[in-house]
N, CA and C of each residue as an Amber inpcrd file, in Angstrom:
protein
   372
  11.7430000  15.9850000  13.3620000  10.5010000  15.1970000  13.5860000
   9.8170000  14.5190000  12.3290000   9.4430000  13.6410000  12.3160000
   8.7060000  12.9490000  11.1920000   7.1550000  12.8070000  11.7890000
   6.2770000  13.2780000  10.6350000   4.9050000  12.9520000  10.7920000
   4.6040000  11.8620000  10.0900000   3.3030000  11.5560000  10.3790000
   2.6650000  10.6080000   9.7020000   1.2960000  10.9390000   8.7650000
   1.3410000  10.7380000   7.5470000   0.3260000  10.7280000   6.6160000
  -0.2070000   9.2630000   6.3420000  -1.7050000   9.2850000   6.6780000
  -2.0770000   7.9700000   6.4190000  -3.5050000   7.9400000   5.3670000
  -3.5030000   6.9810000   4.6660000  -4.6170000   6.9420000   3.6580000
  -5.1230000   5.3740000   3.8030000  -6.5740000   5.3080000   4.2500000
  -6.9290000   4.0630000   4.5260000  -8.1590000   3.6810000   3.6710000
  -8.1820000   2.4030000   3.5010000  -9.3670000   1.7960000   2.7000000
  -9.4190000   2.0190000   1.1400000  -8.1400000   1.8300000   0.6770000
  -7.8940000   2.1130000  -0.8220000  -8.3480000   0.8020000  -1.5910000
  -9.8690000   0.7880000  -2.1420000  -9.9950000  -0.5960000  -2.7680000
  -9.5550000  -0.7440000  -3.9780000  -9.0930000  -1.6960000  -4.3770000
  -8.5280000  -2.1870000  -5.7700000  -8.9950000  -3.5270000  -6.1070000
  -9.0370000  -4.0570000  -7.3320000  -9.5150000  -5.3300000  -7.7550000
  -8.2390000  -5.6430000  -8.6180000  -7.7590000  -6.8870000  -7.8790000
  -6.4300000  -7.5190000  -8.5040000  -6.8020000  -8.9900000  -8.4960000
  -5.7800000  -9.5970000  -9.4700000  -5.8640000 -11.1140000  -9.7050000
  -4.6710000 -11.8930000  -9.1170000  -4.5530000 -11.6910000  -7.7940000
  -3.4920000 -12.1850000  -6.9320000  -4.0550000 -13.3690000  -6.1920000
  -3.1440000 -14.2680000  -6.1650000  -3.3760000 -15.5720000  -5.2910000
  -2.6200000 -16.7670000  -5.7150000  -2.6490000 -17.7430000  -4.9760000
  -1.9660000 -19.0190000  -5.0280000  -2.7080000 -19.8780000  -6.0710000
  -4.1880000 -19.8490000  -6.1920000  -5.0990000 -20.5750000  -6.6720000
  -5.2770000 -19.9120000  -8.1520000  -5.5050000 -20.8410000  -9.1550000
  -5.7850000 -20.5060000 -10.2970000  -6.9820000 -19.4850000 -10.6330000
  -8.0580000 -19.9650000  -9.6910000  -9.1890000 -19.0720000  -9.9280000
  -9.0500000 -17.7970000  -9.3380000  -8.1710000 -17.5880000  -8.5670000
  -8.1310000 -16.1950000  -7.9970000  -7.4710000 -15.3600000  -8.9710000
  -6.5940000 -16.0030000  -9.8270000  -5.7790000 -15.1800000 -10.7150000
  -6.8820000 -14.9300000 -12.0000000  -7.6170000 -15.9240000 -12.2280000
  -8.5580000 -15.8840000 -13.3950000  -9.8160000 -14.8820000 -12.8360000
 -10.4950000 -15.1340000 -11.9110000 -11.5760000 -14.2130000 -11.4970000
 -11.4530000 -13.0760000 -10.7400000 -10.0810000 -12.9810000 -10.0900000
  -9.7680000 -11.6560000  -9.3320000 -10.6910000 -11.6040000  -8.0710000
 -10.1990000 -10.5630000  -7.3010000 -10.9720000 -10.1340000  -6.0750000
 -10.4890000  -8.8350000  -5.6700000 -11.3350000  -8.3920000  -4.5790000
 -10.9920000  -7.0990000  -4.2500000  -9.9370000  -7.1050000  -3.0640000
  -8.7820000  -6.1160000  -3.0780000  -8.0470000  -6.0290000  -1.9670000
  -8.1460000  -4.6700000  -1.5010000  -7.9510000  -4.4390000  -0.2040000
  -7.9870000  -3.0340000   0.3730000  -6.6650000  -2.7130000   0.9390000
  -6.3200000  -1.6010000   0.8610000  -4.8330000  -0.9180000   1.1840000
  -4.8810000   0.2850000   1.9700000  -4.2500000  -0.2020000   3.0560000
  -4.1150000   1.1040000   4.1880000  -2.5180000   1.5370000   4.0160000
  -2.2740000   2.7720000   4.1540000  -0.9770000   3.4290000   3.8330000
  -0.6230000   4.2220000   5.0450000   0.5620000   3.9930000   5.7310000
   0.9590000   5.2500000   6.5850000   2.2430000   5.6580000   6.1470000
   2.6780000   6.8800000   6.1260000   4.0620000   7.1190000   5.4330000
   4.6100000   8.3010000   6.6290000   5.7700000   8.0550000   6.7460000
   6.6560000   8.9650000   7.3940000   7.1100000  10.2560000   6.6090000
   6.6720000  11.2740000   6.9050000   6.8790000  12.4680000   6.0870000
   6.9920000  13.6200000   7.0030000   8.0080000  14.3950000   6.5920000
   8.1590000  15.6340000   7.2250000   7.1730000  16.6790000   6.5950000
   6.0540000  17.1270000   7.2810000   5.2690000  17.8200000   6.7390000
   5.5080000  19.4040000   7.0100000   6.4200000  19.8000000   7.5570000
   6.7990000  21.2530000   7.9660000   6.9270000  21.9960000   6.8570000
   7.6770000  21.5470000   5.8730000   7.7300000  22.4970000   4.6260000
   6.4050000  22.8770000   3.9350000   5.5240000  21.9780000   3.8990000
   4.1450000  22.0970000   3.2940000   3.4430000  22.9600000   4.2700000
   3.4740000  22.7790000   5.6020000   2.7100000  23.8010000   6.4120000
   3.1530000  25.1230000   6.3430000   4.4060000  25.2890000   6.2000000
   4.8360000  26.7290000   6.2070000   4.6640000  27.5090000   4.7040000
   4.6670000  26.5550000   3.5310000   4.4950000  26.9910000   2.3360000
   2.9660000  27.0190000   1.9320000   2.3170000  26.0480000   2.5100000
   0.8870000  25.7930000   1.9900000   1.0180000  25.4760000   0.6670000
   1.7060000  24.8550000   0.1510000   2.0070000  24.4420000  -1.4820000
   2.1180000  22.8460000  -1.4460000   1.3530000  22.4530000  -2.3240000
   1.3090000  20.9560000  -2.5560000   2.4740000  20.5130000  -3.0270000
   3.2750000  21.3020000  -3.7680000   4.6240000  20.7210000  -4.4080000
   5.5710000  20.3920000  -3.0350000   5.1880000  20.9040000  -1.8370000
   6.0910000  20.5920000  -0.7250000   5.7690000  19.6000000   0.2180000
   4.8700000  18.6820000  -0.3130000   4.5330000  17.5490000   0.3020000
   4.0570000  16.2970000  -0.6120000   3.7570000  15.1920000   0.1410000
   3.3680000  14.1260000  -0.6670000   1.9250000  14.4420000  -1.2970000
   1.7700000  14.1430000  -2.5290000   0.3570000  14.2950000  -3.1490000
  -0.3330000  13.0400000  -3.0080000  -1.0750000  12.9000000  -1.9640000
  -1.7280000  11.4640000  -1.7160000  -2.8100000  11.1800000  -2.7380000
  -3.1820000  12.2800000  -3.5620000  -4.1120000  11.6420000  -4.5920000
  -3.5920000  10.9040000  -5.6170000  -2.1640000  11.5780000  -6.1150000
  -1.3830000  10.7360000  -7.0410000  -0.8910000   9.4440000  -6.3980000
  -0.6180000   9.5030000  -5.2710000  -0.0190000   8.3330000  -4.6500000
  -1.0580000   7.1450000  -4.5610000  -2.1890000   7.5280000  -4.4960000
  -3.2040000   6.4290000  -4.4090000  -3.4730000   5.8830000  -5.7730000
  -3.3720000   6.7510000  -6.7510000  -3.5150000   6.3000000  -8.0950000
  -2.5550000   5.4960000  -8.6360000  -1.2360000   5.8160000  -8.1260000
  -0.0200000   5.0170000  -8.3680000  -0.1130000   3.5180000  -7.5710000
  -0.6840000   3.5200000  -6.3510000  -0.7800000   2.2050000  -5.5000000
  -2.0660000   1.3820000  -6.2220000  -2.9270000   2.0790000  -6.5300000
  -4.0650000   1.2810000  -7.2970000  -3.5840000   0.6730000  -8.4460000
  -2.8310000   1.4110000  -9.3650000  -2.1310000   0.6710000 -10.3890000
  -1.2690000  -0.3280000 -10.1540000  -0.4840000  -0.2910000  -9.2190000
   0.3000000  -1.1980000  -8.7210000  -0.4620000  -2.5500000  -8.4570000
  -1.5100000  -2.4330000  -7.6780000  -2.2610000  -3.6550000  -7.2310000
  -3.1690000  -4.1430000  -8.5260000  -3.3130000  -3.3730000  -9.5200000
  -4.1540000  -4.0360000 -10.5680000  -3.4310000  -4.6010000 -11.8230000
  -1.9410000  -4.3080000 -11.8440000  -1.2030000  -4.7390000 -12.6950000
  -0.7300000  -6.2750000 -12.4320000   0.2100000  -6.7520000 -13.0520000
   0.9170000  -8.1440000 -13.0770000   0.2920000  -8.9560000 -11.6510000
  -0.3920000 -10.0580000 -11.9140000  -0.6280000 -10.9610000 -10.8100000
   0.5770000 -11.5500000 -10.0490000   0.4290000 -11.7320000  -8.7350000
   1.4470000 -12.3230000  -7.9830000   0.8060000 -13.4590000  -7.0540000
   1.6810000 -14.3830000  -6.5920000   0.9310000 -15.2530000  -5.7890000
   0.6890000 -14.7710000  -4.3600000   1.4490000 -14.0650000  -3.8830000
   1.4580000 -13.7950000  -2.4320000   1.1570000 -12.4830000  -1.9800000
   0.4380000 -12.1670000  -0.7690000   0.2020000 -10.8110000  -0.5120000
   1.4560000 -10.1810000   0.0610000   2.5650000 -11.0060000   0.4540000
   3.9130000 -10.4250000   0.8920000   4.4780000  -9.8940000  -0.4930000
   4.3150000 -10.1290000  -1.4820000   4.9050000  -9.7440000  -2.7670000
   4.1520000  -8.5000000  -2.9800000   2.8700000  -8.5280000  -2.8930000
   2.2180000  -7.2860000  -3.4920000   2.4820000  -6.2050000  -2.2580000
   2.4410000  -6.4760000  -1.1530000   2.8300000  -5.4720000   0.0400000
   4.0980000  -4.7170000  -0.4260000   4.9830000  -5.5430000  -0.6570000
   6.3060000  -4.8600000  -0.9230000   6.3860000  -4.1790000  -2.2500000
   5.5300000  -4.6360000  -3.3980000   5.4850000  -3.7520000  -4.5540000
   4.8640000  -2.2850000  -4.0490000   3.9530000  -2.5230000  -3.2760000
   3.2930000  -1.1120000  -2.7560000   4.0500000  -0.2240000  -2.1000000
   4.8200000  -0.8460000  -1.0780000   5.7730000  -0.0750000  -0.3010000
   6.8470000   0.5240000  -1.3960000   7.3940000  -0.0530000  -2.2070000
   8.3440000   0.3460000  -3.1170000   7.7200000   1.6240000  -4.0160000
   6.4590000   1.6050000  -4.2770000   5.9110000   2.6190000  -5.0250000
   5.7830000   3.9960000  -4.0480000   5.5530000   3.6550000  -2.6900000
   5.4830000   4.7640000  -1.7590000   6.8550000   5.4750000  -1.6230000
   7.9140000   4.8090000  -1.7150000   9.2870000   5.0810000  -1.3510000
   9.8000000   5.6620000  -2.5320000   9.0560000   5.6940000  -3.8500000
   9.6600000   6.5610000  -4.9030000   9.7530000   7.9320000  -4.7670000
   8.6800000   8.5090000  -3.8620000   8.6240000  10.0240000  -3.3970000
  10.0640000  10.2290000  -2.3890000  10.9600000  10.9670000  -2.6120000
  12.0670000  11.0220000  -1.7270000  11.7460000  11.5690000  -0.3930000
  10.6650000  12.1840000  -0.4480000   9.9250000  12.8710000   1.0340000
   9.4870000  11.7080000   1.9100000   9.1800000  10.7530000   1.4680000
   8.6940000   9.3930000   2.1390000  10.0050000   8.7260000   2.8370000
  10.0930000   8.8900000   4.0410000  11.1450000   8.2350000   4.7930000
  10.8340000   6.6980000   5.3500000   9.6060000   6.4950000   5.3920000
   9.2370000   5.1090000   5.4890000   7.7320000   4.8360000   5.1790000
   7.4790000   3.7400000   4.8480000   6.0050000   3.5230000   4.4580000
   5.6170000   2.0910000   5.3770000   4.4780000   2.1470000   5.8810000
   3.7150000   1.0570000   6.4900000   2.7520000   0.7600000   5.4960000
   2.5200000  -0.4410000   5.1240000   1.5820000  -0.8680000   4.3290000
   0.7360000  -2.0730000   4.8050000  -0.6410000  -1.9960000   4.6050000
  -1.3460000  -3.0590000   5.0190000  -2.1650000  -3.6570000   3.8330000
  -2.0080000  -4.8030000   3.3500000  -2.8590000  -5.3900000   2.4090000
  -3.9900000  -6.1480000   3.1430000  -5.3080000  -5.9070000   2.7030000
  -6.3790000  -6.8020000   3.2890000  -6.7020000  -7.6220000   2.1580000
  -7.1430000  -8.7740000   2.4030000  -7.5970000  -9.7250000   1.3290000
  -8.9060000 -10.2930000   2.0390000  -9.9940000  -9.6680000   2.0160000
 -11.1670000 -10.0000000   2.7650000 -11.8400000 -11.2610000   2.3500000
 -11.5150000 -11.4570000   0.9800000 -12.1640000 -12.7710000   0.2050000
 -11.4340000 -13.6980000   0.0070000 -10.2800000 -13.7700000   0.7710000
  -9.3140000 -15.0440000   0.6000000 -10.1120000 -16.3400000   0.8120000
  -9.5590000 -17.3030000   0.0180000 -10.1890000 -18.6000000  -0.0780000
  -9.6810000 -19.4220000   1.1680000 -10.5510000 -19.2010000   2.1650000
 -10.3720000 -19.9200000   3.4900000 -11.7850000 -20.5980000   3.7930000
 -11.6400000 -22.0920000   3.8740000 -13.0030000 -22.6210000   4.4890000
 -13.2100000 -22.6000000   5.8960000 -13.6380000 -21.2390000   6.3530000
 -14.0950000 -20.9160000   7.5570000 -14.5990000 -19.6610000   7.6310000
 -15.4600000 -19.3100000   8.6050000 -15.8770000 -18.0230000   8.7660000
 -14.7650000 -16.9820000   9.4150000 -14.5110000 -15.8010000   8.5610000
 -13.5220000 -15.0580000   9.0230000 -13.8400000 -13.5300000   8.4510000
 -13.3570000 -12.5850000   9.1350000 -13.6970000 -11.2170000   8.6580000
 -12.6530000 -10.7000000   7.7910000 -11.2870000 -11.1240000   7.8270000
 -10.3710000 -10.5720000   6.9070000  -8.8460000 -11.1320000   7.2000000
  -8.1830000 -11.1460000   6.0380000  -6.8930000 -11.4580000   6.0290000
  -5.9730000 -10.2700000   5.8110000  -5.0970000  -9.9300000   6.7710000
  -4.1470000  -8.8300000   6.5700000  -2.7690000  -9.0800000   6.6090000
  -1.9430000  -8.4260000   6.0900000  -0.5000000  -8.5400000   6.0790000
   0.1500000  -6.9710000   6.3880000   0.8870000  -6.6030000   7.2270000
   1.2700000  -5.1500000   7.3530000   2.9080000  -5.3850000   7.5200000
   3.3450000  -4.4250000   6.5110000   4.8350000  -4.4940000   6.4530000
   5.3520000  -2.8540000   6.6650000   6.5390000  -2.6490000   7.0880000
   7.1600000  -1.3410000   7.3290000   8.5900000  -1.5190000   6.5000000
   8.5330000  -0.5570000   5.6810000   9.9100000  -0.3770000   4.9270000
  10.3260000   1.0440000   5.0000000  11.7700000   1.0950000   5.0290000
  12.1990000   2.4710000   5.0390000  13.4590000   2.4140000   3.7970000
  13.7530000   3.3360000   3.2770000  14.7790000   3.4740000   2.3000000
  15.8930000   2.4360000   2.3700000  16.5570000   2.2570000   3.7960000
  17.7700000   1.3190000   3.6580000  17.2540000   0.0310000   3.8580000
  16.0120000  -0.4480000   4.0450000  15.5430000  -1.7200000   4.2290000
  14.5360000  -1.9370000   5.3940000  14.2380000  -3.1110000   5.9410000
  13.0810000  -3.3300000   6.9260000  13.3590000  -2.3530000   8.1850000
  12.2680000  -1.7930000   8.6390000  12.4510000  -1.0660000   9.8580000
  12.4350000  -2.0490000  11.1100000  12.9990000  -1.5220000  11.9330000
  12.9230000  -2.3460000  13.4280000  11.6970000  -2.0550000  14.1420000
């Protein structure tokens, strides 16, 4: 059985977007993660080495968002999923990228993209 480990609301500052001013000025992105992980080994041992260290994972995700600019949040979400799947204990990763300051000429609360990836490719 696979458990779900979630980390929500990871605030990052990145320079992603289609428009030049987005790359130049940057903006806040908020990341939510849900990971499929078997937590039974850690529950038995009570040892951090037997599970996903979410503190280190968050630092890696933040670094992935803050590095090289990309145009699309689709590309950014895939980059983040790839980081999550580096840990062999993560069977799948659901990544939501929030872009609350997207350049849209209307009143809106948020723009989000959610992807789910597993080691072999997209999840059904």
